[in-house]
N, C-alpha and C positions, 0 to 999 in steps of 0.2 A: 784046395777047396773044390768041392763037388759042384758041378754045374757052372763054374766060372769060365768065361771065355778068355783064352790067352792067345797071344800072337807072338810071332818071332820077330816082328818089326820093332825097330827102335822108335823113339818118339819123333826124331827128325824124319825118319822114313815115312812114318804115318802122316806127318804134316805135308811132306812133299807129295805123297799119294793123294791126300785130300785136295791139295792145291791143283793137281793135275786131273781131277775127276772129270769124267766124260760130260756131266751136265754143265759144269763150268765152262768147258771147252765149247759146248754147243751154244751157251749163252754168249760167250765172247764172239763166236762166229756170227751169231744173229744180229749183234749190235753193229751199226755202221762204223766203219773205221774213220771216215772223214765226213764232215758236214755236207749236206746236199749242196751242190753247186749249180746255179742257174746259168744256162748257156747265153742268156741275154737276148735270145731271139723271140721266143713265144711268151707274150705277157700272161697268158693263161697259167703258165707254170712258174711265174715269178713268185718267190717266197714273200710272205707278208712282212712288213716292217713291224717293229714293236708297237708303234702308235696305231697302225691299222688293226693289229690283233686286239689291242685294248679297246678301240672304238667298236669293234665287232662284239666284244664281251659286254660292253655297256649297253649296246643296242639290244642284245639278247635279254639282259636283265630287265630292261624297261618293258619288254614284250610279255613277260611272264604274268600269269594271273589274270583276273577279270579286268577288262578295260576300265579305266577311270571314268566316272560319270555314269556308271551302270545303275539302274534303278532296282536291281535285284537285291533281296535281303535273305540272308541265311537264317534258317529256322529249323527247329526239330518238330516233327509231326509224326503221328502214328497212323498207319493205314492198315487195313486188313491184308493178310498175306496174299489172298487170291487177287486182290486189286493190284498189288505191287507186282505179282508174278505175271499178270496180264500185260502190264506196261513194259516190264523188263523183257518179256518174250519178244517184243518188237526190236530188240537190239539196242545199240548205242543211240542216245538221244531220248531215252525214255522219260527223263525228267522234263525235257522240253515239251514232249508230247503230253505229259501229265499237266503241265502248266497251261498248255493250249486247251485241254479238255476242261480244266477248271474255269478258264476265261470264257469258254463257250457257255458253260453252265451259268456263269454270272450274267451274261448277256440275256439269256432266256428267263432268268429268275429275278432280275433287278428291275424294280419299277422305275420307269423313266418319267 
């Protein structure tokens, strides 16, 4: 056959060569051969127990998202591009600044 690749290796030789490939050797060397052992001296380096890890995960899950009891409401609104560009040019927090600007406008234009 024209263009086919042939090899003089047997199937077993190819399997052995594949098993001993350099990348697999490097992976095996990179993996720790034994679990980390704590010397029992410095508490800062003590590994966490399963319960401590689970408690940390649960704490993180409760912290995500907007705090409960927030009086913010999500909405969709359209603004002119130049207005949005001006607020976004100020960097992070542009939505908070836009909210403050609207609140100031309300103070000036609402009859008390």
